[in-house]
N, C-alpha and C positions, 0 to 999 in steps of 0.2 A: 763232608766225611766229619764227625765229629772231633774237637780237640784233642791232644792228648792226657789234657790234665780230664777231662770228662773220661776218654776211655779207660783211665789209668782207678778213675771210682768205680766205673762199672763194675772192672775187674776188680776190685777191692772186695765192693758192695757183694758180689753174686759169690766170691772164696769164702767171704766170713759165714752166708748164708749156706751155703755149701756143707761147710764146713762144724759151724754150731749152732746153725739155726739163728732165727732174726733176735735182735737184742731187744730187750723189756722195753715198750715203747708205751708212752703215758693213754689209757683209754681215750678217747673222742669221747665227746657229752650226746645223750643223747638227743637227736632233733626232739622239733617239738611236733607232737599229735605222733612221737612214734608210742609202739603197746611197751609197759612196765613189765621187762621181766626182772624175776627176784630169785636168788638160787634159797633152798628150800633142805632141810634136816634130811629127807627123804621123804618118797613116793608118800602122800597119803593113803589111810586105812582106805580099800576098797576100790585102785585105782587100776584100769585096765589098758592094754596097751592100743594105740589108735593106731589101723596102716597107715603106712607112709609111699608118696609115691619120692622115688630117687630120680638126677638126674645126673648122670656122672658116671664115670665107673669107680665100682664098691666092691672091696671082699665084703660078703654079710658076715655076720656075728651074732652069736646069740639067738632069743626065739622072740625079741622085740620089735626086729625089723632095724637093727644096730650094724653098722657098719664101720671100716676101715677102709678110708681113702686118703689120695697122694696128687691126683691131678687136681688141674685147679676147676673154681667154678661149681664144686657139686652144689647142688641142692637139692630139700627133700622138704614135700610138702603133705599137711594131713589137712583134712575139713572134719568138722565136729558140729554137733549143736550144743549152744551151751554158754557160760559166759568166762570161762579159762579153760586153762591146758597147760600137760609139763611137757619136759623134754631133758633128755638127760646127753653129759657132754663127757666123752670120753677121753682119754689120754692123749696126748701131742700137741704143740702150741699151733692154735689157729686165730685167724678174726672172722668172726662171723656178724651174719648182719639177720637179724630176729625181725620180720614186718606179718602183719596181719590185715589180710582183706587187698593185696597190694600196695598199703600206705605206705610209711614214711619209716624207716627199718631205727631199729633199736642195735647198737654196734655194743658187742660183744669180746672183747678183745684178749688173746690167752685169757680166758676163763678157766678156773679151777675143774677137774672134773668131778661131775656132781647131778644134780636133781635142778632144774630150772622153771617156777612158773611165771606164767603169763596170766596176767590177771587186770582187771580192769575195762575187760571188755563189757559192753553190753549183750542180756541177754540171745539167742539166735544163731545163728549158723555163719560159721567165721570157716577162714583158710589161714592155717598158720605153715610160714616158710621158713625152712633154714635156710640160707647161703652161704658158702666161703668166701670169703674176700681177697684173703690172703695165700699167698705160693708158700708151699711145703716142701724144698728140696729136698732138707735136710731128714725129713722123715714124716711119715703119714699120721694120721690124728684120728680120730675115734667119735662114731656119734651113736647112741643108745637108742635112740627111737624114739617116738610119739606117746602121751599117756595122758588119760583123761581122768579126772576126779568122778567122784559118785556123783552123777548128777548129769555128767557129759557124755552126749552120744555121737556114736560115729557117723560119719557121712562118705558117701563115694567121694575115692581122692580122685584127683584132675583127670581127663581123659585127652589126648590129643595127639592128631592124627599125622602133624605133621613131624616131621626133625631133624633137627641141624647140626653137621659136625662143624666141627673147628680143630683144625689142627694148625700149631705153629710157634711161635717162641714169643720173646717179650711183648710184642706187640699186642699177640691174640691176649696174652696172659691180663695185660694192664698195668705192665710193671709201670708203678709212680704216676700212674695214669688221677690221680687227682690232686696232685704235687702244683703249685704253683712255680716252675723254676727259676723265677727274678727272685723268688725269696730266700733262694738257697745259693744264689750266686755261683749258680753252673754247675754244684753237684749238688750232692744229697748222701748224707751217712746211711749206715746200716735200717739204723732203725727209725730214719726218716722215710726212707722206699717202702719199709714193713709198715709206716701211717699211711705212705698215700697212697699205696697196691690195691688196687677194687675190684679184682674180675666182676663182681655182681654191677658195675656202672658199665664195664666194656662193651670191648663190640661186640661179644656173643651174645648176651642178654636183649641189646637194642634189636638188633635186627632178628632174633628169635620171637622177639615179642613186638615185632612188628606181623607177623605171621602166627600169632601164636602157637606157636612152636615147641618140642621139647628141645633142649639141646645138649652136648658135651662141650668141653673144653677142653681139648688134649695137645695139650701145649708147654713148654718148656725155657723160661730163661734164658737166655746164652747158649740154644742150642741151634744147631744149624743142620744139611741134607749132609753134608759131608763132615766139617769143618766145624765146631764151636767157638765162640767167641775169643779172638788173640790167640786162638789154638787152644784151648784149655783141653785137659785131658779127661772127658768123662764119654755118658752114651751121646750117639748126635738124636737128633727127634726121631728118624727110622729106627734105630736100632731101641731105645726106649716103647717106641708104639707098642708093643706085642704086648705089653704087660698091666696086670692090673697096677700095681705098685713097680716101686722104680728098682725092686731088688729081684725083678727077673723069674721071682717064686711062679707064680701064677699068670698063666696066660690068660688076657682078659677075650672073655664070652660074653653074647648075651643074645639068647636068640629072640628077642625083643624090638631091639637095636637097628634097625634097618633106614637110617635119614638117607632121605628123600636131597640132600643137598649137602654138599662138603666142601669148605669154605679153608684154605691153605694157603699160609703166608709165611714162607720161609726163604733166606739167603740173606737175612739181613747180620746174622754173624758169620755167613760164610767168607762176605768179603768184605767189612765195612773196618778191618784190618788187616796190615802188611803182614805176607806172610814171614814164618821167621828160620834162625839155620834148624836146620832138624825133623821139619815138619815134610810128612809125605812126598808132597807138592815141589818138585823143582820150578816151575817156573807158573806163574798168572794161567795162562795159557793151559798147563796141568789140572789146573785148579777146577777151572773151567769146564774142562769136559770131562773129571770126574763127577761131578758137580751133576753137572745136564743128564748124565746116563745112568745115576741112584736116582735123582727126582725123577722122573721116566718110568723107573723100574718100580718107584715106591706108590706112584699113582696106578702102574699096573697092579697091584698087587690089590691097591685100592679098588680099583676095580673086580677082580674076580671076588669081594666078598661084598659089594652092594653094586651089582649088576646094573639096578635100575636106579642111581644116583647121576646126578648134574654138580661137574666140580667147577668150583669158581677159586683160579689162581691169581689171588693179586700180590702185588708189590708198591712199594713208595720210592720214591728218587733219592733215595740217600746214596752216597757212595758214586758222585757222579753219574748214577745211573747206571751203575754196572749190574747193580741186583736189577732193576727193572730187565734190563738186556737181555740176560740169562735166565730168567724165569720165563721171556716172550719166548724163547730159542726153546725151551721145554717143551712150555704150549706147542709152537708149531712142532717139533717131534712128535709128539702124542696125535695131532692133528695126522700129521704125514702116515702113523701108523694105523690111523683108523677111525681113533678115537672122536665123535662128533659129539657128545654131549661132555663139552669141557671150553669155559674161554679164561682169557686172562686181559685182566684189570687193570692198569695200572693207578696209583694215588699220586693225584699230586696235591702242590700249594698247606702241606701237612706242617703245622706250625711247630711240632714238638720241642711244646713248652714243659710236658712232664719233666721226672727227676731223669738227671741224665739225658736231655732231651731222647725223650722218649714221649710215643702222642699223647696228649693231656684229654680229660674228656671230649672237650670239644670236634677234637682231632678223633677220637674214636665214633664219636658221635656221626661226624663229615665220611670216615672209611664206612660204618653201617648204612647210611642212606645210600653211597654208591655203590654198594651191593644190591641193594634192596629195589634202587631204580634201575639197575640191570635185571633184577628177577621182575619186576613187573612188567618190564617192556619186552621181556621175551618168555610166553608161557610155557614154550616148551618147557622149564626148568623146572615144573612141577609135574610135567606130564609124563610118566615113564614110559618107553617105548616099546 
């Protein structure tokens, strides 16, 4: 189990993020080979909207493919024939990664709202992608769509037959995953968490990339099935899950979203801290019973909306194995109730060297590989019944 100092730092970081949004952090340098991205005053004369392909839950805005989003890991892609393209960033604190043709991304950290131009490309067919790296619990951010300058032609956007949904907490978000824990001496400031969280390098894109699949990351750091981290008051993940944004204003519906695989990792926040006076569970046994019943009901509700999906439940061996033991019980109860397209995968030997003892990039890769290896060994995962 985490030390009290690490627990306190994690609580303080989550509280600060929820209350006021992330502290302004220094923008990381763009990596070698990354596209040149620069702000411009306005759209050039003759520019037209480019079609976009969106991954993640969004609330559409405007007529040019714009949207607001809040769940992590949102991405949007466009294809074009030419040597440059533009996109609009709307309001809301966000850290973006801009890539072309699957190459090294350029980081835009808390960019000002406005138009940005991607230049320096060789004439030809290109795929422009904007990934959301940061977690934005404090409020949504907006994207205003892609645009083609005069002479740039739209091409069909990516079409992927496979879809994977990831449901979870900070481990699924990629909280502090690019950090070197040793450099932070067992703690990270809120700004350092902001700098070192990158969902675009986390478990979801790694596993989805293995299968050329679209994906959604429906995860919130600090949330559990029935109990949030250290008992703090906020929606649990099942309570937040039905909605497009965290304000409960619009229920999420997308007729095109039918994931063949749903990957769930929840329980870390339910069990990694002790119960406190005033919480609804008088004993650990009562917490276990509530967790198991609520998790079973959550999966059954997901099954009702996704009759063909295969479920993969996974858990680490944190909390002296309590999390994994409880998830195993949930899987057993679902199997006993007749659920036969579901498996439980315990994850071992995770280093937890990211911020506040979270999985690192190497851990993310290990978890994604374990999930993929299971899927490869069980052909029924992709075969609808």
